[in-house]
matplotlib code that plots the C-alpha trace (Angstrom):
import matplotlib.pyplot as plt

x = [0.0, 2.8, 3.7, 7.3, 9.4, 8.7, 8.2, 6.0, 7.9, 8.3, 11.6, 9.7, 8.4, 11.8, 13.2, 11.5, 9.8, 7.3, 4.3, 0.9, -2.0, -5.6, -5.6, -2.9, -3.8, -2.1, -2.2, -2.7, -5.2, -8.8, -9.9, -6.9, -6.9, -10.7, -10.4, -7.4, -9.2, -12.5, -10.7, -8.4, -11.4, -13.2, -10.2, -8.5, -4.8, -3.6, -0.5, -0.6, 2.0, 2.3, 4.9, 5.1, 8.0, 6.3, 2.6, -0.6, -3.9, -3.0, -4.6, -6.3, -3.0, -1.9, 1.7, 3.7, 6.4, 8.1, 5.0, 2.6, 0.1, -1.3, -4.4, -3.9, -6.9, -9.3, -11.4, -14.7, -15.9, -19.5, -21.3, -24.9, -23.9, -24.6, -22.2, -19.3, -20.2, -20.3, -16.9, -15.3, -16.6, -15.3, -11.8, -11.5, -14.0, -12.6, -10.8, -13.5, -14.2, -17.1, -15.9, -17.8, -18.2, -17.2, -15.9, -15.9, -14.6, -11.8, -11.7, -9.9, -9.6, -13.2, -15.0, -18.1, -20.3, -19.9, -22.1, -22.3, -25.1, -25.9, -27.1, -24.2, -21.8, -23.2, -23.1, -19.5, -18.4, -19.5, -21.9, -19.9, -18.8, -22.2, -23.8, -21.5, -22.3, -26.0, -25.5, -23.6, -26.3, -29.0, -27.0, -26.8, -30.5, -31.2, -28.7, -27.9, -25.4, -27.4, -25.1, -24.8, -22.1, -19.6, -19.4, -18.5, -21.6, -24.0, -22.6, -22.4, -26.0, -27.0, -25.0, -23.4, -19.8, -18.5, -19.8, -18.7, -15.1, -15.1, -16.7, -16.6, -13.8, -10.6, -11.1, -12.6, -9.7, -7.2, -8.7, -9.3, -6.4, -8.6, -10.4, -14.1, -14.7, -13.7, -15.9, -19.4, -22.5, -24.1, -21.5, -22.2, -26.0, -25.2, -22.7, -24.5, -27.9, -30.5, -28.6, -30.8, -29.3, -32.7, -34.4, -31.6, -31.8, -35.6, -35.4, -32.8, -34.9, -38.0, -36.0, -34.6, -38.2, -39.3, -41.5, -39.7, -37.8, -37.1, -33.7, -33.6, -30.4, -31.8, -30.8, -33.1, -30.7, -30.9, -29.5, -25.7, -24.2, -23.2, -20.6, -18.8, -16.8, -13.0, -10.2, -8.5, -5.0, -6.2, -7.6, -4.3, -5.2, -8.1, -5.8, -3.0, -5.5, -6.7, -3.1, -2.4, -5.5, -4.5, -1.0, -2.3, -4.7, -1.7, -3.2, -2.0, 1.4, 2.2, 5.1, 5.9, 8.1, 7.1, 5.9, 4.1, 6.5, 4.7, 1.4, 0.7, -1.7, -0.8, -2.9, -4.5, -5.7, -3.1, -1.6, 2.1, 2.8, 6.3, 7.0, 10.2, 11.9, 15.2, 16.6, 15.4, 12.2, 9.3, 7.1, 3.6, 1.3, -2.4, -5.8, -7.2, -5.8, -7.5, -6.0, -6.4, -3.4, -4.2, -5.8, -3.0, -0.3, -2.0, -2.4, 1.3, 2.4, 0.1, 1.9, 1.2, 0.3, -3.4, -4.7, -6.4, -3.0, -3.4, -6.7, -4.9, -2.2, -4.9, -6.1, -5.0, -4.7, -4.6, -2.0, -1.9, 0.5, 0.2, 2.6, 2.1, 3.3, 3.8, 2.9, 3.7, 0.3, -3.3, -5.3, -5.8, -9.4, -11.9, -12.8, -11.7, -10.6, -11.2, -11.4, -9.2, -11.0, -8.1, -6.3, -3.2, -2.2, -1.7, -3.0, -6.5, -7.5, -6.1, -6.7, -6.5, -5.4, -6.3, -9.9, -9.9, -8.5, -6.7, -4.5, -2.9, -1.2, 0.9, 1.6, -1.2, 0.5, 1.4, -1.1, -0.6, -2.2, -1.9, -1.8, -3.1, -1.9, -3.5, -1.1, 0.1, 3.1, 6.1, 4.8, 6.4, 4.7, 5.3, 8.9, 9.7, 11.9, 10.4, 12.3, 10.8, 7.3, 7.6, 8.8, 5.9, 3.3, 4.8, 4.6, 1.0, -0.2, 1.1, -0.4, -3.8, -3.4, -3.5, 0.0, 3.3, 6.5, 8.4, 5.6, 6.3, 8.6, 8.7, 7.1, 6.9, 5.7, 3.6, 3.1, 0.2, 0.4, -2.7, -5.0, -7.9, -8.8, -9.4, -12.8, -11.8, -13.7, -12.1, -11.9, -15.3, -14.4, -10.9, -12.3, -15.0, -12.4, -10.1, -12.8, -14.3, -11.0, -9.7, -13.0, -13.4, -9.8, -9.3, -12.4, -10.2, -8.8, -10.8, -10.4, -11.4, -11.1, -10.7, -7.7, -8.4, -11.6, -10.7, -13.7, -13.8, -15.0, -14.8, -13.1, -16.3, -17.2, -13.7, -14.3, -17.7, -16.1, -13.6, -16.4, -18.4, -15.3, -14.7, -18.2, -17.8, -14.6, -16.2, -19.3, -17.1, -19.2, -19.9, -23.0, -22.4, -21.4, -19.0, -19.1, -22.6, -20.9, -20.3, -21.4, -24.0, -23.1, -24.5, -23.3, -21.5, -23.9, -27.0, -28.7, -28.2, -25.2, -25.9, -29.2, -29.0, -29.9, -30.9, -28.5, -28.8, -31.0, -29.8, -26.7, -24.6, -25.6, -25.9, -24.6, -25.2, -25.3, -25.7, -22.7, -20.8, -20.6, -17.3, -16.5, -16.3, -15.0, -17.3, -18.2, -16.5]
y = [0.0, 2.4, 4.9, 4.9, 8.1, 7.8, 10.6, 9.6, 11.9, 11.2, 12.4, 14.8, 16.7, 17.7, 21.1, 24.1, 22.4, 20.2, 18.6, 20.0, 18.3, 19.1, 19.8, 20.6, 19.8, 21.4, 19.0, 15.2, 15.3, 14.1, 16.9, 16.8, 13.0, 12.9, 15.3, 13.5, 10.1, 11.4, 13.3, 10.5, 8.2, 10.6, 10.6, 13.8, 14.1, 15.4, 16.3, 16.5, 18.2, 17.3, 18.9, 15.8, 13.6, 10.3, 10.4, 11.3, 12.1, 15.5, 15.7, 12.3, 10.5, 7.6, 7.8, 4.6, 4.3, 0.9, -1.0, 1.2, 3.4, 6.7, 8.5, 12.3, 13.6, 10.6, 10.1, 8.2, 7.2, 8.3, 10.6, 11.6, 12.0, 8.8, 10.1, 10.2, 6.8, 5.3, 6.8, 5.4, 2.0, 2.3, 3.3, 0.9, -1.9, -4.6, -3.0, -1.4, -2.7, -1.8, -0.3, 0.6, 4.3, 5.5, 8.8, 10.1, 12.9, 12.2, 14.4, 13.7, 10.0, 9.4, 9.0, 10.9, 10.2, 12.5, 14.3, 15.1, 13.4, 15.9, 13.5, 11.1, 14.0, 15.1, 11.5, 11.1, 14.4, 13.1, 14.5, 17.5, 18.8, 18.1, 20.2, 23.1, 22.7, 22.8, 25.8, 27.5, 26.5, 28.0, 31.2, 31.5, 31.1, 33.6, 36.2, 35.4, 37.6, 40.4, 41.0, 37.6, 38.3, 35.4, 31.6, 32.1, 34.3, 31.9, 28.7, 30.0, 31.2, 27.7, 25.5, 27.7, 28.7, 25.4, 23.1, 25.6, 25.5, 21.7, 20.6, 23.5, 26.0, 24.0, 21.8, 24.6, 27.0, 24.2, 23.5, 27.1, 29.0, 31.8, 32.5, 31.5, 35.2, 36.1, 33.5, 34.5, 33.3, 32.3, 29.6, 28.3, 28.1, 26.2, 23.8, 22.9, 21.8, 19.9, 19.6, 20.9, 20.5, 21.3, 18.5, 16.1, 16.7, 16.5, 13.2, 11.8, 12.6, 11.0, 7.8, 7.6, 7.6, 5.1, 7.6, 7.5, 4.5, 5.9, 7.6, 11.2, 12.8, 16.2, 15.5, 16.1, 14.8, 12.4, 8.9, 8.9, 6.6, 3.4, 2.3, 3.6, 2.2, 2.6, 1.4, -1.5, 0.1, 3.7, 6.5, 6.8, 3.4, 5.1, 7.9, 5.6, 3.5, 6.6, 7.6, 4.1, 4.2, 7.6, 6.4, 3.1, 5.0, 6.2, 9.7, 10.9, 12.1, 12.6, 14.7, 14.0, 16.5, 19.3, 22.6, 25.3, 28.0, 30.1, 30.0, 32.3, 32.4, 33.4, 35.6, 32.5, 31.2, 28.5, 28.0, 27.6, 26.1, 25.7, 23.5, 23.4, 20.2, 19.5, 18.2, 21.0, 22.5, 21.0, 23.0, 22.0, 23.5, 23.1, 24.4, 24.2, 24.3, 22.8, 24.1, 22.6, 24.7, 27.2, 30.3, 32.3, 30.3, 30.3, 34.1, 34.6, 32.4, 33.9, 36.0, 38.8, 39.1, 39.7, 43.0, 41.0, 39.7, 41.7, 39.8, 36.5, 37.5, 38.3, 34.7, 32.7, 28.9, 26.7, 24.0, 20.6, 17.8, 14.2, 12.5, 8.7, 6.6, 2.8, 1.4, -2.0, -2.8, -3.5, -0.8, 2.2, 2.7, 1.2, 4.6, 5.7, 8.8, 10.7, 14.4, 15.7, 18.3, 19.1, 22.4, 20.9, 19.2, 20.6, 17.6, 18.1, 14.7, 11.1, 8.5, 4.8, 3.5, -0.1, 1.0, 2.5, -0.7, -3.6, -3.8, -0.4, -1.9, -4.9, -6.2, -7.5, -6.7, -3.1, -0.2, 2.7, 6.0, 9.5, 12.5, 15.5, 19.0, 22.1, 25.0, 27.7, 27.2, 28.7, 28.7, 26.7, 23.4, 23.5, 24.5, 21.8, 18.9, 15.4, 14.2, 17.0, 16.4, 12.6, 13.4, 15.8, 13.3, 10.6, 12.9, 14.0, 10.4, 9.5, 12.7, 11.7, 8.3, 6.4, 4.9, 5.0, 6.4, 3.1, 1.5, 3.8, 1.9, 4.4, 7.3, 9.4, 13.0, 14.1, 17.8, 19.1, 22.8, 24.7, 22.0, 24.3, 27.5, 30.1, 31.8, 35.2, 38.5, 39.3, 35.9, 36.1, 39.5, 38.3, 35.1, 37.0, 39.6, 36.8, 34.8, 37.8, 38.7, 35.2, 33.9, 37.0, 37.0, 33.2, 31.2, 28.1, 28.2, 26.0, 26.3, 23.2, 21.5, 22.7, 25.0, 25.7, 27.5, 28.3, 26.3, 24.0, 21.0, 17.3, 14.8, 14.0, 17.7, 18.4, 15.5, 17.0, 20.3, 18.4, 16.3, 19.4, 21.2, 18.2, 18.3, 22.0, 21.3, 18.5, 20.6, 23.6, 25.9, 26.7, 24.5, 24.0, 26.6, 24.6, 27.3, 25.9, 22.8, 23.0, 20.9, 20.6, 21.2, 17.8, 16.1, 13.1, 12.8, 11.3, 10.1, 7.3, 6.9, 8.0, 9.5, 12.4, 11.3, 13.4, 14.6, 18.4, 19.7, 17.6, 15.6, 17.8, 21.4, 22.3, 19.2, 19.8, 23.5, 24.7, 26.2, 24.1, 25.3, 27.1, 29.8, 33.4, 36.2, 38.4, 41.5, 44.6]
z = [0.0, 0.9, -1.9, -2.8, -3.4, -7.1, -9.6, -12.6, -14.9, -18.6, -20.1, -22.4, -19.4, -18.0, -18.8, -20.3, -23.3, -21.6, -23.3, -24.0, -22.0, -21.9, -18.1, -15.7, -12.0, -9.0, -6.0, -5.7, -2.8, -3.0, -5.3, -7.7, -8.0, -8.5, -11.3, -12.8, -12.7, -14.2, -16.9, -18.0, -18.0, -20.3, -22.7, -21.6, -21.0, -17.6, -15.8, -12.0, -9.8, -6.1, -3.7, -1.4, -2.4, -1.4, -0.6, -2.5, -0.8, 0.9, 4.3, 3.4, 2.9, 5.0, 6.3, 7.0, 9.6, 10.4, 9.1, 11.1, 9.3, 10.4, 9.3, 9.3, 11.1, 10.8, 7.7, 7.9, 4.4, 4.5, 2.0, 1.4, -2.2, -4.2, -6.9, -4.4, -3.0, -6.5, -7.3, -4.1, -5.0, -8.5, -7.5, -4.6, -5.2, -3.0, 0.0, 2.1, 5.6, 7.9, 11.2, 14.4, 15.1, 18.6, 19.8, 23.4, 25.6, 28.1, 31.2, 34.4, 33.8, 32.8, 29.5, 28.5, 25.5, 22.5, 21.7, 25.4, 27.5, 30.2, 32.9, 32.3, 32.6, 36.0, 37.2, 36.2, 37.8, 41.3, 43.8, 45.0, 41.6, 40.1, 42.9, 42.1, 38.4, 39.1, 41.3, 38.5, 36.1, 38.4, 38.7, 34.9, 34.6, 37.4, 36.2, 32.5, 30.7, 29.1, 26.1, 24.3, 21.7, 22.1, 22.3, 26.0, 26.7, 24.9, 26.5, 30.0, 29.7, 28.6, 31.0, 33.6, 33.9, 35.5, 32.8, 30.1, 31.4, 31.7, 28.4, 26.0, 26.6, 26.6, 23.5, 21.4, 22.1, 21.3, 17.9, 16.7, 18.4, 19.6, 22.8, 23.2, 24.2, 20.6, 18.8, 17.8, 19.7, 16.4, 16.0, 19.5, 18.7, 15.6, 17.1, 20.3, 19.3, 21.3, 24.6, 27.5, 31.0, 32.6, 30.7, 31.4, 35.1, 35.2, 33.2, 35.5, 38.6, 36.9, 36.1, 39.6, 40.9, 38.3, 36.6, 33.2, 31.9, 28.5, 28.5, 27.2, 28.5, 27.4, 23.9, 21.0, 18.3, 15.5, 15.8, 15.1, 12.6, 14.3, 11.7, 8.7, 5.8, 5.7, 3.4, 5.2, 4.9, 5.6, 3.4, 1.4, -0.1, -2.0, -3.4, -4.3, -6.2, -8.0, -8.8, -10.2, -12.4, -13.8, -14.7, -16.1, -18.4, -20.4, -20.4, -17.0, -15.7, -12.0, -10.9, -7.2, -5.3, -7.6, -6.2, -8.2, -9.2, -11.7, -13.6, -16.6, -19.6, -23.1, -25.4, -27.0, -23.6, -23.2, -19.8, -19.0, -15.5, -14.1, -11.2, -9.2, -8.0, -6.2, -9.6, -11.7, -13.2, -15.2, -17.5, -18.5, -21.1, -20.9, -22.0, -18.5, -15.0, -11.9, -8.7, -5.2, -3.9, -1.1, -2.6, -1.1, -2.8, -6.1, -6.2, -5.3, -8.2, -10.9, -13.5, -13.7, -10.1, -9.6, -8.2, -5.5, -4.1, -0.8, -0.2, -0.7, 1.7, 4.3, 4.3, 7.4, 8.1, 11.2, 11.1, 12.6, 13.6, 14.7, 17.1, 16.6, 19.5, 19.6, 23.1, 24.4, 25.9, 25.0, 23.2, 25.4, 24.5, 21.9, 20.3, 16.9, 18.7, 22.0, 22.6, 25.4, 27.5, 29.8, 29.9, 31.7, 28.4, 24.9, 23.0, 21.6, 20.3, 20.4, 17.6, 18.1, 14.7, 15.3, 15.9, 12.4, 10.9, 12.6, 9.5, 10.2, 13.4, 12.5, 16.0, 18.2, 21.5, 20.5, 20.6, 18.2, 18.9, 17.4, 19.6, 17.6, 18.2, 16.7, 16.1, 13.8, 11.5, 13.1, 16.7, 19.6, 18.8, 15.1, 15.5, 18.0, 16.9, 16.4, 19.4, 21.5, 20.3, 20.9, 24.4, 25.0, 23.7, 25.9, 29.0, 28.2, 27.7, 31.1, 32.6, 31.2, 32.8, 29.5, 29.4, 31.2, 29.6, 29.8, 27.7, 24.8, 22.4, 19.4, 17.7, 14.6, 13.8, 10.8, 10.2, 8.1, 7.1, 6.2, 7.5, 8.3, 6.5, 9.2, 9.2, 10.7, 10.3, 6.9, 5.2, 3.3, 1.8, 0.8, -0.8, -2.7, -3.9, -5.2, -6.7, -8.6, -10.2, -11.0, -12.4, -14.6, -15.9, -16.2, -17.1, -17.7, -14.2, -11.8, -8.0, -6.1, -2.7, 0.8, 0.4, -3.3, -2.2, 1.4, 2.4, 5.5, 3.4, 4.1, 1.7, -0.2, -0.7, -2.0, -4.4, -5.5, -6.4, -8.6, -10.2, -11.1, -12.5, -14.7, -16.0, -16.8, -18.7, -20.7, -21.5, -22.5, -20.3, -16.7, -16.2, -12.5, -9.8, -7.7, -5.0, -4.2, -2.8, 0.9, 3.9, 6.5, 10.1, 11.1, 8.0, 9.6, 12.5, 10.9, 7.7, 5.2, 3.0, -0.6, 0.5, -2.0, -5.5, -8.5, -11.2, -10.9, -8.1, -5.1, -5.8, -8.0, -8.5, -4.9, -3.0, 0.7, 0.0, 3.6, 5.5, 8.0, 11.6, 11.7, 14.3, 13.2, 15.3, 17.3, 15.3, 16.5]

ax = plt.figure().add_subplot(projection="3d")
ax.plot(x, y, z, "-o")
ax.set_aspect("equal")
plt.show()
């Protein structure tokens, strides 16, 4: 399964007189490889550049270290789009397994259901702390904050300050890198739906008196998915299969270890794309360009530079790293991952790779977990050495009571820059400015995927943007607005796989067109 450090680079592509292809593609992630696969299948020639020397898949790649495989961020293969499900099955027909879905919160040595079940939470906290939480809740209801502007204001008014600090503040600030006081109350209202502490307590009292045997927990939510499909060797298996099919078609070229250097368009509309590599430069000529590169990077490499470059430079990103540890003991927990709601440690989430797929962990008596840290490129975490990060993860695992330092027998670090586009107070204006100029000036330049559109999309939504762009190219006209593709805030929580059928109105033209719940800053 593991991709080798191979560059699929025909001799004719080296130097400054590269070949002409129908479509040049920037980035071999889910969006880029989906586009490449569908285009070559339709008879078009493509050339794809990917700056990673070894792996395809982008943030959906699977990294291998000493026979152990790591999923970068965790990727459940579930989609409400039948078109996406069919494409997955077509690319990887025989290697999906069905896995149980389980995620919980870990706080002070105890596990709590996710999404949170209020009555269970109070029970786990113990009598004294639960009493204080209820007193805090009563105070919030008696004297709520009058000006509800922030995530903090809204959540304290709903649950009281103590429960807010235990179950909402710490993890939220770790992920997004800004204080809950700075996040909008609108996002809190979107994100925390259906959980009523008052209803949960009343239900618990009724059940303790035998008056109500049907559990409620104060939750008015839909039933969560109990299982999901997953490639047996990790999500990278999907994208390595797509890569291999593109190359096998004879119409696709893949340049590994090549980063976009410059992109320009001639008077006749033809594109010239240069890509830098340690061994030199490659040049590709194409009629169309599909870009999944971060909007900021694309704008900086266009020639001439766009007038909207300042808007591009104003876009911000949240970065991410995983410290994978091998531990000589049984699996630490059965969950796919757990959320760490503890401000004494920096880790935000911990994956159990065997729970994703047993084949990702080759030794039965060794557990393999990934401690995930959310950061900004260049900050203290990001700049730490691999040795320092492995030592930090080992200490924090012991601090959480999950494993002892002497049980850790090895580790590896995977960094993912620009993992999350930041939705700050200026991003929407910047994206609109860039989009307006680039779409008007370059009709044959197609921006796709999470970073290509600065949209917090999941893997299947990134694929959908590529699928619609391919259909636009084949049709020779803009028949679909790919910017209509986004995702529902509860997308992974409920519903049937492949539930959205219909060629235009549901499945393609506006696939899951509602906005995902992403924090924005409090308005000034």
